C-alpha positions as CSV (number, residue, x, y, z in Angstrom):
1,M,86.1,7.0,143.9
2,L,82.8,8.0,145.6
3,T,83.7,11.7,145.0
4,R,84.3,11.1,141.2
5,A,81.0,9.3,140.9
6,L,79.1,12.1,142.7
7,L,80.8,14.8,140.6
8,A,79.9,12.8,137.4
9,T,76.4,12.4,138.5
10,L,76.1,16.1,139.3
11,A,77.4,17.1,136.0
12,L,75.3,14.8,134.0
13,G,72.2,15.5,136.1
14,S,72.6,19.4,136.1
15,G,72.4,19.4,132.2
16,A,69.1,17.6,132.2
17,C,67.3,18.7,135.2
18,A,64.9,21.3,133.8
19,S,61.8,20.9,131.9
20,Y,60.0,24.0,130.7
21,P,56.4,24.3,129.4
22,V,55.8,24.9,125.6
23,A,54.4,28.4,125.1
24,P,50.9,28.5,123.5
25,P,50.6,29.8,120.1
26,Q,50.8,33.6,119.7
27,L,47.8,35.7,118.7
28,P,47.7,36.7,114.8
29,P,50.0,39.6,114.1
30,T,48.8,43.2,113.7
31,V,51.8,45.4,113.7
32,A,54.5,44.3,111.2
33,P,53.2,46.2,108.2
34,K,53.5,49.5,110.3
35,L,57.3,48.9,111.4
36,A,60.0,49.9,109.2
37,S,63.1,47.6,109.3
38,D,65.3,50.6,110.4
39,S,62.8,51.7,113.4
40,V,64.3,52.7,116.6
41,A,62.3,51.8,119.8
42,Y,62.2,54.0,122.9
43,V,61.0,52.2,126.0
44,V,59.7,55.0,127.9
45,G,58.0,53.7,131.1
46,C,55.0,52.0,132.7
47,D,51.4,53.0,132.1
48,P,49.7,52.5,134.6
49,Q,52.5,52.2,137.3
50,P,52.8,48.8,138.7
51,E,51.5,48.2,142.2
52,P,54.2,47.8,145.1
53,D,53.7,44.2,145.7
54,G,57.2,43.2,146.2
55,F,57.8,42.1,142.7
56,L,59.6,44.2,140.0
57,T,59.6,48.0,139.9
58,C,58.6,49.9,136.8
59,E,62.5,50.6,136.0
60,A,63.2,46.9,136.1
61,L,60.3,46.0,134.0
62,V,61.5,48.6,131.5
63,S,65.0,47.2,131.5
64,R,63.9,43.7,131.1
65,L,61.5,44.4,128.2
66,A,64.3,46.5,126.4
67,I,66.7,43.5,126.8
68,Q,64.2,41.1,125.4
69,L,63.4,43.5,122.4
70,R,67.0,43.8,121.7
71,D,67.4,40.0,121.7
72,A,64.2,39.5,119.5
73,S,66.1,41.6,116.7
74,I,63.0,43.5,115.8
75,F,64.3,47.1,115.8
76,A,67.3,48.6,114.6
77,A,68.1,49.8,118.1
78,V,66.3,49.7,121.3
79,L,66.9,52.7,123.8
80,E,65.6,53.2,127.5
81,S,64.9,56.9,127.1
82,T,62.6,59.6,125.9
83,P,62.6,59.9,122.1
84,P,63.7,63.1,120.6
85,S,60.9,65.3,119.1
86,D,62.3,65.6,115.6
87,S,62.2,61.7,114.9
88,N,59.4,59.2,114.0
89,P,60.2,56.6,116.5
90,V,58.3,53.6,117.9
91,V,57.5,54.4,121.6
92,V,57.2,51.3,123.7
93,T,55.2,51.5,127.0
94,V,55.3,48.7,129.4
95,R,51.9,47.6,130.7
96,P,52.2,46.1,134.3
97,Y,51.9,42.5,134.6
98,R,52.8,40.0,137.4
99,Y,56.4,38.7,137.1
100,R,58.5,37.0,139.7
101,P,62.0,37.6,139.4
102,Y,64.1,34.5,138.7
103,F,66.0,34.7,142.1
104,F,62.7,34.0,143.9
105,T,62.1,30.6,142.2
106,P,63.2,27.3,143.5
107,G,65.8,27.1,140.5
108,H,67.8,29.9,142.1
109,N,68.4,28.1,145.3
110,P,71.6,25.7,145.4
111,A,69.9,23.3,148.0
112,F,67.0,22.7,145.5
113,A,69.6,22.2,142.7
114,L,71.3,19.4,144.7
115,L,68.0,17.9,146.1
116,S,66.4,18.0,142.4
117,L,68.6,15.2,141.3
118,A,66.4,12.8,143.2
119,I,63.3,14.9,144.2
120,P,61.2,16.7,141.6
121,F,60.4,20.3,142.3
122,W,57.7,22.2,140.4
123,W,56.3,25.7,140.4
124,S,53.9,27.7,138.3
125,E,54.5,31.2,137.2
126,P,53.3,33.9,134.6
127,V,55.9,34.6,131.9
128,G,56.0,36.9,128.8
129,Y,55.3,40.5,128.4
130,R,52.5,43.2,128.1
131,F,53.4,46.4,126.3
132,A,51.9,49.0,123.8
133,L,53.7,50.1,120.7
134,D,53.1,53.7,119.6
135,V,54.1,53.7,116.0
136,A,54.9,57.1,114.4
137,P,54.0,59.2,112.3
138,H,50.3,58.2,112.7
139,H,50.6,57.3,116.2
140,D,48.8,53.9,115.9
141,V,48.8,52.4,119.3
142,I,49.1,48.5,119.2
143,E,48.7,46.4,122.4
144,V,51.1,43.4,122.5
145,D,50.5,40.6,125.0
146,T,52.6,37.6,125.0
147,T,52.0,36.6,128.5
148,W,51.2,32.9,129.3
149,K,51.4,30.8,132.5
150,G,53.4,27.7,132.7
151,T,54.8,24.9,135.2
152,F,58.4,24.6,135.5
153,V,60.1,21.3,136.5
154,M,63.4,20.9,138.1
155,W,64.4,17.2,138.4
156,G,67.2,14.9,137.6
157,L,64.9,12.8,135.2
158,S,62.9,15.7,133.8
159,S,64.3,14.9,130.4
160,I,61.7,12.1,130.5
161,L,59.1,14.7,130.7
162,N,60.5,16.6,127.7
163,I,59.2,13.7,125.5
164,A,55.7,15.2,125.9
165,P,54.7,17.6,123.2
166,S,53.8,20.2,125.9
167,R,57.3,20.3,127.4
168,T,60.6,21.4,126.1
169,F,64.3,22.0,127.0
170,E,64.1,25.6,125.4
171,S,63.9,28.1,128.2
172,A,60.9,30.8,128.7
173,Y,63.3,33.5,127.7
174,S,63.9,32.2,124.2
175,Q,60.5,31.3,123.7
176,D,59.4,34.8,124.7
177,S,61.7,36.3,121.9
178,K,59.9,34.0,119.3
179,R,56.5,35.1,120.8
180,I,57.2,38.7,120.6
181,R,58.4,38.4,116.9
182,A,55.2,36.4,116.2
183,A,53.1,39.0,118.0
184,V,54.5,41.8,115.7
185,G,54.1,39.7,112.6
186,L,57.8,38.9,111.9
187,G,58.9,35.3,111.2
188,P,61.6,33.4,113.0
189,E,64.6,35.1,114.3
190,P,67.4,35.7,111.8
191,H,70.6,33.6,112.4
192,R,73.3,35.8,114.0
């Protein structure tokens, strides 16, 4: 009987034990008129190279941004390679920024997950992206910065915190897709 009650508590508590900050409004768009709907983006690397501080390498930052750009549905295709010389691509260059991988956060630790049913845990970290778009054929370089800092809360009663207008159940990842679309001047993401 106690086991069923514990499992029910864990199941109910695990679904409502996160509170994410609401991202601040994105800066006004400057890119959209220059992007064609069939543009292909090539994420080519980092400039300058990130400092070796135990966080993500340039390859990891490139991969992470490419995945986010695909999910944001801005370009017809997003490739992690050098563009061919006979095309007019959009070249994306990652600007280094501080990012702590998810597996370094308390939310990745199973012990914290169990304890968070009764004890609140919170941590603050930067999220978002910094990159440059080099839009062919005129090679207009546009800097895009969607970085922001938020405090994440993991607690069994965190749904109470989500009543506040500055809190949400929406993850930082899905908020970043919206912020990138807003930064390049596109509206809400189309339904898939």
